KOLVEX-430325 format. One record per atom (N, C-alpha, C): residue number from 1; residue in one letter; chain; atom name; x, y, z. Coordinates in steps of 0.1 Angstrom, whole numbers. Example, Ala and Ser with C-alpha at 12.3 -4.5 7.8 and 13.67 -1.06 7.14 Angstrom:
REM KOLVEX-430325
[vexdo 1; a; A; N; [132; -57; 78]] [vexdo 1; a; A; CA; [123; -45; 78]] [vexdo 1; a; A; C; [132; -33; 78]] [vexdo 2; s; A; N; [128; -22; 71]] [vexdo 2; s; A; CA; [137; -11; 71]] [vexdo 2; s; A; C; [129; 0; 79]] 
//
This chain:
REM KOLVEX-430325
[vexdo 1; x; A; N; [311; 69; -90]] [vexdo 1; x; A; CA; [301; 61; -97]] [vexdo 1; x; A; C; [293; 53; -87]] [vexdo 2; x; A; N; [280; 53; -88]] [vexdo 2; x; A; CA; [271; 46; -79]] [vexdo 2; x; A; C; [271; 31; -83]] [vexdo 3; x; A; N; [269; 22; -73]] [vexdo 3; x; A; CA; [267; 8; -76]] [vexdo 3; x; A; C; [254; 6; -84]] [vexdo 4; x; A; N; [254; -5; -92]] [vexdo 4; x; A; CA; [243; -7; -101]] [vexdo 4; x; A; C; [230; -11; -93]] [vexdo 5; x; A; N; [231; -15; -80]] [vexdo 5; x; A; CA; [220; -20; -73]] [vexdo 5; x; A; C; [212; -8; -66]] [vexdo 6; x; A; N; [219; 4; -66]] [vexdo 6; x; A; CA; [212; 16; -60]] [vexdo 6; x; A; C; [202; 21; -69]] [vexdo 7; x; A; N; [190; 23; -63]] [vexdo 7; x; A; CA; [178; 28; -70]] [vexdo 7; x; A; C; [177; 43; -68]] [vexdo 8; x; A; N; [170; 50; -77]] [vexdo 8; x; A; CA; [167; 64; -75]] [vexdo 8; x; A; C; [153; 64; -69]] [vexdo 9; x; A; N; [151; 73; -59]] [vexdo 9; x; A; CA; [138; 75; -53]] [vexdo 9; x; A; C; [129; 83; -62]] [vexdo 10; x; A; N; [117; 78; -64]] [vexdo 10; x; A; CA; [107; 84; -72]] [vexdo 10; x; A; C; [95; 87; -64]] [vexdo 11; x; A; N; [93; 99; -59]] [vexdo 11; x; A; CA; [82; 102; -50]] [vexdo 11; x; A; C; [68; 99; -56]] [vexdo 12; x; A; N; [66; 102; -69]] [vexdo 12; x; A; CA; [53; 99; -75]] [vexdo 12; x; A; C; [51; 84; -76]] [vexdo 13; x; A; N; [61; 77; -79]] [vexdo 13; x; A; CA; [59; 62; -79]] [vexdo 13; x; A; C; [56; 57; -65]] [vexdo 14; x; A; N; [63; 62; -55]] [vexdo 14; x; A; CA; [60; 58; -41]] [vexdo 14; x; A; C; [46; 61; -37]] [vexdo 15; x; A; N; [41; 73; -41]] [vexdo 15; x; A; CA; [28; 77; -37]] [vexdo 15; x; A; C; [17; 69; -44]] [vexdo 16; x; A; N; [20; 66; -57]] [vexdo 16; x; A; CA; [11; 58; -65]] [vexdo 16; x; A; C; [10; 43; -59]] [vexdo 17; x; A; N; [22; 38; -55]] [vexdo 17; x; A; CA; [22; 25; -49]] [vexdo 17; x; A; C; [14; 25; -36]] [vexdo 18; x; A; N; [16; 35; -27]] [vexdo 18; x; A; CA; [9; 36; -15]] [vexdo 18; x; A; C; [-6; 37; -17]] [vexdo 19; x; A; N; [-10; 45; -26]] [vexdo 19; x; A; CA; [-24; 47; -29]] [vexdo 19; x; A; C; [-30; 34; -35]] [vexdo 20; x; A; N; [-23; 28; -43]] [vexdo 20; x; A; CA; [-28; 15; -50]] [vexdo 20; x; A; C; [-30; 4; -39]] [vexdo 21; x; A; N; [-20; 2; -31]] [vexdo 21; x; A; CA; [-21; -8; -21]] [vexdo 21; x; A; C; [-32; -5; -11]] [vexdo 22; x; A; N; [-33; 8; -7]] [vexdo 22; x; A; CA; [-44; 12; 2]] [vexdo 22; x; A; C; [-58; 10; -4]] [vexdo 23; x; A; N; [-59; 13; -17]] [vexdo 23; x; A; CA; [-72; 11; -24]] [vexdo 23; x; A; C; [-75; -4; -26]] [vexdo 24; x; A; N; [-65; -12; -28]] [vexdo 24; x; A; CA; [-67; -26; -29]] [vexdo 24; x; A; C; [-72; -32; -15]] [vexdo 25; x; A; N; [-66; -27; -4]] [vexdo 25; x; A; CA; [-70; -31; 9]] [vexdo 25; x; A; C; [-85; -27; 12]] [vexdo 26; x; A; N; [-88; -15; 7]] [vexdo 26; x; A; CA; [-102; -10; 9]] [vexdo 26; x; A; C; [-111; -18; 1]] [vexdo 27; x; A; N; [-108; -22; -11]] [vexdo 27; x; A; CA; [-116; -30; -20]] [vexdo 27; x; A; C; [-118; -44; -14]] [vexdo 28; x; A; N; [-107; -50; -9]] [vexdo 28; x; A; CA; [-108; -63; -4]] [vexdo 28; x; A; C; [-117; -63; 9]] [vexdo 29; x; A; N; [-115; -53; 17]] [vexdo 29; x; A; CA; [-123; -51; 29]] [vexdo 29; x; A; C; [-137; -49; 26]] [vexdo 30; x; A; N; [-141; -42; 16]] [vexdo 30; x; A; CA; [-155; -40; 12]] [vexdo 30; x; A; C; [-161; -53; 7]] [vexdo 31; x; A; N; [-153; -61; 0]] [vexdo 31; x; A; CA; [-158; -74; -4]] [vexdo 31; x; A; C; [-160; -83; 8]] [vexdo 32; x; A; N; [-151; -84; 17]] [vexdo 32; x; A; CA; [-153; -92; 29]] [vexdo 32; x; A; C; [-165; -87; 37]] [vexdo 33; x; A; N; [-166; -73; 38]] [vexdo 33; x; A; CA; [-177; -67; 45]] [vexdo 33; x; A; C; [-191; -70; 39]] [vexdo 34; x; A; N; [-191; -70; 25]] [vexdo 34; x; A; CA; [-203; -73; 18]] [vexdo 34; x; A; C; [-207; -87; 20]] [vexdo 35; x; A; N; [-198; -96; 21]] [vexdo 35; x; A; CA; [-201; -110; 23]] [vexdo 35; x; A; C; [-206; -112; 37]] [vexdo 36; x; A; N; [-201; -104; 47]] [vexdo 36; x; A; CA; [-205; -105; 61]] [vexdo 36; x; A; C; [-218; -97; 64]] [vexdo 37; x; A; N; [-222; -88; 54]] [vexdo 37; x; A; CA; [-234; -81; 56]] [vexdo 37; x; A; C; [-233; -66; 58]] [vexdo 38; x; A; N; [-221; -60; 59]] [vexdo 38; x; A; CA; [-219; -46; 61]] [vexdo 38; x; A; C; [-207; -41; 53]] [vexdo 39; x; A; N; [-208; -38; 40]] [vexdo 39; x; A; CA; [-197; -34; 33]] [vexdo 39; x; A; C; [-190; -21; 37]] [vexdo 40; x; A; N; [-198; -11; 43]] [vexdo 40; x; A; CA; [-191; 1; 47]] [vexdo 40; x; A; C; [-181; -2; 59]] [vexdo 41; x; A; N; [-185; -10; 68]] [vexdo 41; x; A; CA; [-175; -14; 79]] [vexdo 41; x; A; C; [-163; -22; 74]] [vexdo 42; x; A; N; [-166; -30; 64]] [vexdo 42; x; A; CA; [-155; -38; 58]] [vexdo 42; x; A; C; [-146; -29; 50]] [vexdo 43; x; A; N; [-151; -19; 43]] [vexdo 43; x; A; CA; [-142; -9; 36]] [vexdo 43; x; A; C; [-134; -1; 46]] [vexdo 44; x; A; N; [-140; 3; 57]] [vexdo 44; x; A; CA; [-133; 10; 67]] [vexdo 44; x; A; C; [-121; 2; 73]] [vexdo 45; x; A; N; [-124; -11; 76]] [vexdo 45; x; A; CA; [-114; -20; 81]] [vexdo 45; x; A; C; [-103; -22; 71]] [vexdo 46; x; A; N; [-107; -24; 58]] [vexdo 46; x; A; CA; [-97; -26; 48]] [vexdo 46; x; A; C; [-88; -14; 46]] [vexdo 47; x; A; N; [-94; -2; 47]] [vexdo 47; x; A; CA; [-85; 10; 46]] [vexdo 47; x; A; C; [-76; 12; 58]] [vexdo 48; x; A; N; [-81; 9; 70]] [vexdo 48; x; A; CA; [-72; 9; 82]] [vexdo 48; x; A; C; [-61; -1; 81]] [vexdo 49; x; A; N; [-64; -12; 76]] [vexdo 49; x; A; CA; [-53; -23; 74]] [vexdo 49; x; A; C; [-44; -20; 62]] [vexdo 50; x; A; N; [-50; -13; 52]] [vexdo 50; x; A; CA; [-42; -11; 40]] [vexdo 50; x; A; C; [-32; 0; 41]] [vexdo 51; x; A; N; [-33; 9; 50]] [vexdo 51; x; A; CA; [-23; 20; 51]] [vexdo 51; x; A; C; [-10; 15; 56]] [vexdo 52; x; A; N; [-10; 7; 67]] [vexdo 52; x; A; CA; [4; 2; 72]] [vexdo 52; x; A; C; [9; -8; 62]] [vexdo 53; x; A; N; [1; -16; 55]] [vexdo 53; x; A; CA; [6; -25; 45]] [vexdo 53; x; A; C; [12; -17; 33]] [vexdo 54; x; A; N; [5; -6; 29]] [vexdo 54; x; A; CA; [11; 2; 19]] [vexdo 54; x; A; C; [24; 8; 23]] [vexdo 55; x; A; N; [25; 13; 35]] [vexdo 55; x; A; CA; [38; 18; 39]] [vexdo 55; x; A; C; [49; 8; 39]] [vexdo 56; x; A; N; [46; -4; 43]] [vexdo 56; x; A; CA; [56; -15; 43]] [vexdo 56; x; A; C; [60; -18; 28]] [vexdo 57; x; A; N; [50; -19; 19]] [vexdo 57; x; A; CA; [53; -22; 5]] [vexdo 57; x; A; C; [62; -11; -1]] [vexdo 58; x; A; N; [59; 2; 2]] [vexdo 58; x; A; CA; [68; 13; -3]] [vexdo 58; x; A; C; [82; 12; 3]] [vexdo 59; x; A; N; [83; 8; 16]] [vexdo 59; x; A; CA; [96; 7; 22]] [vexdo 59; x; A; C; [104; -5; 15]] [vexdo 60; x; A; N; [97; -16; 13]] [vexdo 60; x; A; CA; [104; -27; 7]] [vexdo 60; x; A; C; [108; -24; -7]] [vexdo 61; x; A; N; [100; -16; -15]] [vexdo 61; x; A; CA; [103; -13; -28]] [vexdo 61; x; A; C; [115; -3; -29]] [vexdo 62; x; A; N; [116; 6; -20]] [vexdo 62; x; A; CA; [127; 16; -20]] [vexdo 62; x; A; C; [137; 14; -9]] [vexdo 63; x; A; N; [138; 2; -3]] [vexdo 63; x; A; CA; [147; 0; 8]] [vexdo 63; x; A; C; [162; 3; 5]] [vexdo 64; x; A; N; [166; 1; -8]] [vexdo 64; x; A; CA; [179; 4; -11]] [vexdo 64; x; A; C; [182; 19; -11]] [vexdo 65; x; A; N; [172; 27; -12]] [vexdo 65; x; A; CA; [174; 42; -11]] [vexdo 65; x; A; C; [176; 47; 3]] [vexdo 66; x; A; N; [169; 40; 12]] [vexdo 66; x; A; CA; [169; 44; 27]] [vexdo 66; x; A; C; [181; 40; 34]] [vexdo 67; x; A; N; [189; 30; 29]] [vexdo 67; x; A; CA; [200; 25; 36]] [vexdo 67; x; A; C; [213; 32; 32]] 
//
C-alpha cells in the first residue's frame, strides 16, 4: 500500500500547468512591453522567462512523484 502523500503523475495536468504558466508569462510580458512601447518584445521576453518558471512550477507540483 502506498503512503497517502504520494501523488499520481498526470501528464495532461502537467502539460496544462506548463502551458498555463507560460501563457501567463507571455501575457505579463506583453503588458510590460506595451507599457514600455513594444508589446511584441515584451511578449517574447515573457515567453522566454515563462518556460523555466513553468518547468519549476510543474516540478514543485509533482515533486512527490519524482523522488
